[in-house]
DRENKEKOL-969735 format. One record per residue (C-alpha): x, y, z; residue number from 0; residue in three letters. Coordinates in steps of 0.001 Angstrom, whole numbers. Layout:
BEGIN
{x = X; y = Y; z = Z; seq = NUM; type = ALA} $
...
//
This chain:
BEGIN
{x = 93804; y = 132478; z = 85479; seq = 0; type = MET} $
{x = 91504; y = 132803; z = 88355; seq = 1; type = SER} $
{x = 88470; y = 133407; z = 86690; seq = 2; type = CYS} $
{x = 88787; y = 129948; z = 84811; seq = 3; type = ASP} $
{x = 89352; y = 128407; z = 88012; seq = 4; type = ASN} $
{x = 86065; y = 129632; z = 89188; seq = 5; type = ASP} $
{x = 84269; y = 128772; z = 86159; seq = 6; type = ILE} $
{x = 85740; y = 125419; z = 86074; seq = 7; type = MET} $
{x = 84824; y = 124893; z = 89908; seq = 8; type = PHE} $
{x = 81307; y = 125921; z = 89288; seq = 9; type = ASN} $
{x = 81380; y = 123407; z = 86688; seq = 10; type = TYR} $
{x = 82400; y = 120455; z = 89045; seq = 11; type = ILE} $
{x = 79854; y = 121694; z = 91691; seq = 12; type = THR} $
{x = 77196; y = 121631; z = 89591; seq = 13; type = LEU} $
{x = 78046; y = 117904; z = 88138; seq = 14; type = GLY} $
{x = 78269; y = 116790; z = 91694; seq = 15; type = ARG} $
{x = 75062; y = 118490; z = 92684; seq = 16; type = ASN} $
{x = 73056; y = 117058; z = 89387; seq = 17; type = ILE} $
{x = 75200; y = 113548; z = 90440; seq = 18; type = MET} $
{x = 73786; y = 113584; z = 93938; seq = 19; type = ASN} $
{x = 70330; y = 114767; z = 92548; seq = 20; type = THR} $
{x = 69967; y = 111587; z = 90378; seq = 21; type = ALA} $
{x = 71312; y = 109232; z = 92592; seq = 22; type = VAL} $
{x = 69233; y = 110586; z = 95305; seq = 23; type = LYS} $
{x = 65998; y = 110270; z = 93093; seq = 24; type = LYS} $
{x = 67193; y = 106739; z = 92117; seq = 25; type = LYS} $
{x = 67341; y = 105956; z = 95821; seq = 26; type = LEU} $
{x = 63735; y = 107017; z = 96457; seq = 27; type = GLU} $
{x = 62726; y = 105346; z = 94047; seq = 28; type = ASP} $
{x = 63888; y = 101812; z = 95360; seq = 29; type = ILE} $
{x = 62562; y = 102962; z = 98936; seq = 30; type = VAL} $
{x = 59227; y = 104009; z = 97561; seq = 31; type = ALA} $
{x = 58890; y = 100702; z = 95390; seq = 32; type = LEU} $
{x = 59679; y = 98788; z = 99066; seq = 33; type = LEU} $
{x = 57517; y = 100322; z = 101072; seq = 34; type = ASN} $
{x = 54365; y = 100106; z = 98189; seq = 35; type = ASP} $
{x = 52147; y = 97431; z = 99972; seq = 36; type = PRO} $
{x = 50540; y = 97287; z = 96349; seq = 37; type = GLU} $
{x = 53734; y = 96490; z = 94353; seq = 38; type = GLU} $
{x = 55664; y = 92900; z = 94588; seq = 39; type = THR} $
{x = 58773; y = 93410; z = 94366; seq = 40; type = VAL} $
{x = 61262; y = 91019; z = 92646; seq = 41; type = LEU} $
{x = 64931; y = 90524; z = 93714; seq = 42; type = GLU} $
{x = 65518; y = 90910; z = 89843; seq = 43; type = LYS} $
{x = 63803; y = 94156; z = 89676; seq = 44; type = GLU} $
{x = 65525; y = 95536; z = 92848; seq = 45; type = LEU} $
{x = 68848; y = 94461; z = 91571; seq = 46; type = LYS} $
{x = 68368; y = 96228; z = 88261; seq = 47; type = GLU} $
{x = 67377; y = 99491; z = 89548; seq = 48; type = LYS} $
{x = 70649; y = 99314; z = 92036; seq = 49; type = LEU} $
{x = 72696; y = 98410; z = 89094; seq = 50; type = GLU} $
{x = 71580; y = 101515; z = 87400; seq = 51; type = LYS} $
{x = 72814; y = 103491; z = 90394; seq = 52; type = ILE} $
{x = 76171; y = 101847; z = 90422; seq = 53; type = LEU} $
{x = 76222; y = 103149; z = 86421; seq = 54; type = VAL} $
{x = 75589; y = 106501; z = 87388; seq = 55; type = LEU} $
{x = 78327; y = 106505; z = 90102; seq = 56; type = LEU} $
{x = 80791; y = 104738; z = 87640; seq = 57; type = ASN} $
{x = 79936; y = 107068; z = 84872; seq = 58; type = ASN} $
{x = 78956; y = 110458; z = 85894; seq = 59; type = PRO} $
{x = 78694; y = 111415; z = 82346; seq = 60; type = ASP} $
{x = 75862; y = 109373; z = 81665; seq = 61; type = ASN} $
{x = 73615; y = 111619; z = 84063; seq = 62; type = VAL} $
{x = 74255; y = 114782; z = 81852; seq = 63; type = ALA} $
{x = 73511; y = 112682; z = 78960; seq = 64; type = MET} $
{x = 70175; y = 111499; z = 80827; seq = 65; type = GLU} $
{x = 69295; y = 115061; z = 81668; seq = 66; type = GLN} $
{x = 69464; y = 115959; z = 78185; seq = 67; type = LYS} $
{x = 67225; y = 113236; z = 77082; seq = 68; type = GLU} $
{x = 64837; y = 114280; z = 79387; seq = 69; type = ILE} $
{x = 64813; y = 117869; z = 78318; seq = 70; type = GLN} $
{x = 64175; y = 117032; z = 74708; seq = 71; type = LYS} $
{x = 61499; y = 114653; z = 75660; seq = 72; type = LYS} $
{x = 59844; y = 117514; z = 77929; seq = 73; type = LEU} $
{x = 60027; y = 120020; z = 74972; seq = 74; type = GLU} $
{x = 58372; y = 117324; z = 72793; seq = 75; type = LYS} $
{x = 55422; y = 116896; z = 75621; seq = 76; type = VAL} $
{x = 55325; y = 120621; z = 75683; seq = 77; type = ILE} $
{x = 54571; y = 120735; z = 72384; seq = 78; type = ALA} $
{x = 52346; y = 117860; z = 72041; seq = 79; type = LEU} $
{x = 50213; y = 118972; z = 75246; seq = 80; type = VAL} $
{x = 50093; y = 122530; z = 73698; seq = 81; type = ASN} $
{x = 48664; y = 120869; z = 70405; seq = 82; type = ASN} $
{x = 46065; y = 118811; z = 71896; seq = 83; type = ALA} $
{x = 44997; y = 121371; z = 74498; seq = 84; type = MET} $
{x = 43396; y = 124286; z = 72607; seq = 85; type = VAL} $
{x = 40975; y = 125785; z = 75269; seq = 86; type = ASP} $
{x = 40613; y = 129296; z = 76080; seq = 87; type = PRO} $
{x = 39831; y = 128566; z = 79439; seq = 88; type = ASP} $
{x = 42820; y = 126483; z = 80374; seq = 89; type = ILE} $
{x = 46245; y = 128293; z = 81216; seq = 90; type = ASP} $
{x = 48940; y = 125853; z = 81554; seq = 91; type = ILE} $
{x = 52473; y = 126480; z = 82626; seq = 92; type = GLU} $
{x = 55416; y = 124277; z = 82360; seq = 93; type = PHE} $
{x = 58028; y = 124218; z = 85009; seq = 94; type = CYS} $
{x = 61297; y = 122467; z = 85248; seq = 95; type = THR} $
{x = 63228; y = 123076; z = 88555; seq = 96; type = PRO} $
{x = 66825; y = 121960; z = 89149; seq = 97; type = ASP} $
{x = 65903; y = 120707; z = 92665; seq = 98; type = ALA} $
{x = 63034; y = 118710; z = 92321; seq = 99; type = GLU} $
{x = 60610; y = 116835; z = 89406; seq = 100; type = ASP} $
{x = 59442; y = 119008; z = 86678; seq = 101; type = PRO} $
{x = 55283; y = 119828; z = 87026; seq = 102; type = TYR} $
{x = 52883; y = 121265; z = 84683; seq = 103; type = ILE} $
{x = 50838; y = 124017; z = 86595; seq = 104; type = LEU} $
{x = 47018; y = 124239; z = 85114; seq = 105; type = VAL} $
{x = 44987; y = 126862; z = 85727; seq = 106; type = THR} $
{x = 41057; y = 126681; z = 84957; seq = 107; type = TYR} $
{x = 39639; y = 130280; z = 84646; seq = 108; type = VAL} $
{x = 36196; y = 130056; z = 85452; seq = 109; type = VAL} $
{x = 35586; y = 133370; z = 86022; seq = 110; type = GLY} $
{x = 37433; y = 136823; z = 86934; seq = 111; type = ASP} $
{x = 37756; y = 135540; z = 90780; seq = 112; type = TYR} $
{x = 37794; y = 131952; z = 90394; seq = 113; type = ASN} $
{x = 40704; y = 130395; z = 88978; seq = 114; type = LYS} $
{x = 41559; y = 126711; z = 90427; seq = 115; type = PRO} $
{x = 44866; y = 125374; z = 89699; seq = 116; type = THR} $
{x = 46152; y = 121875; z = 90112; seq = 117; type = ARG} $
{x = 50065; y = 120908; z = 89821; seq = 118; type = LYS} $
{x = 50543; y = 117607; z = 87523; seq = 119; type = ILE} $
{x = 53953; y = 116072; z = 88395; seq = 120; type = ARG} $
{x = 56202; y = 114288; z = 86236; seq = 121; type = LEU} $
{x = 57655; y = 112278; z = 88096; seq = 122; type = GLY} $
{x = 60986; y = 109789; z = 87487; seq = 123; type = SER} $
{x = 58715; y = 106797; z = 86763; seq = 124; type = THR} $
{x = 56510; y = 109218; z = 84321; seq = 125; type = LEU} $
{x = 59500; y = 110475; z = 82814; seq = 126; type = LEU} $
{x = 60612; y = 106831; z = 81399; seq = 127; type = GLN} $
{x = 57709; y = 106621; z = 79379; seq = 128; type = SER} $
{x = 57502; y = 108076; z = 75618; seq = 129; type = THR} $
{x = 56894; y = 111867; z = 74800; seq = 130; type = ALA} $
{x = 53215; y = 110722; z = 73379; seq = 131; type = ASP} $
{x = 52422; y = 108447; z = 76385; seq = 132; type = GLU} $
{x = 53544; y = 111527; z = 78984; seq = 133; type = ILE} $
{x = 51637; y = 113912; z = 76795; seq = 134; type = SER} $
{x = 48595; y = 111883; z = 77061; seq = 135; type = ASN} $
{x = 48717; y = 111375; z = 80590; seq = 136; type = GLN} $
{x = 49073; y = 115109; z = 81003; seq = 137; type = VAL} $
{x = 45979; y = 115546; z = 78718; seq = 138; type = THR} $
{x = 43834; y = 113318; z = 80301; seq = 139; type = PHE} $
{x = 44913; y = 114774; z = 83678; seq = 140; type = SER} $
{x = 43755; y = 117914; z = 82522; seq = 141; type = ILE} $
{x = 40726; y = 117151; z = 81190; seq = 142; type = GLU} $
{x = 39895; y = 115062; z = 84383; seq = 143; type = GLU} $
{x = 40654; y = 118609; z = 86288; seq = 144; type = PHE} $
{x = 38569; y = 120637; z = 83974; seq = 145; type = LYS} $
{x = 35625; y = 117931; z = 84679; seq = 146; type = SER} $
{x = 35758; y = 117913; z = 88293; seq = 147; type = GLU} $
{x = 35915; y = 121760; z = 88436; seq = 148; type = ILE} $
{x = 32829; y = 121806; z = 86202; seq = 149; type = ASP} $
{x = 30924; y = 119090; z = 88244; seq = 150; type = SER} $
{x = 31239; y = 121289; z = 91428; seq = 151; type = VAL} $
{x = 30516; y = 124610; z = 89342; seq = 152; type = GLU} $
{x = 27196; y = 122847; z = 87931; seq = 153; type = MET} $
{x = 26368; y = 121752; z = 91485; seq = 154; type = GLY} $
//
């Protein structure tokens, strides 16, 4: 019976950690929005973001559902990017750490000793887009990275 209690406790702790992370990300988005000198923050927009946080706090099950939706979207993005990027000199690694935003680690193998790497973060704002939009943005970033390295290599 104590084993079942330990498992239950672990699930409760995991749920609380996911909830804390989700609320923290939403609050960080609001702070970033308020601190961005380029953005004009509308009261309505701020109110909507705060209402989303309250919904998360009142319905913790929504956090788990949102995480599952993001995971499905990321799986689709991975498939789309892998189909679009058929370059033997580019290594793509998809990373979905629990504590931070998912990211894509791109390595451009120029030679045996020259392997520049770039981390493409998939922040919460980008994750609100469709899988096609995200994969287009990622593919564009990879092509841009490759062009930058080629321009440095060629002089």
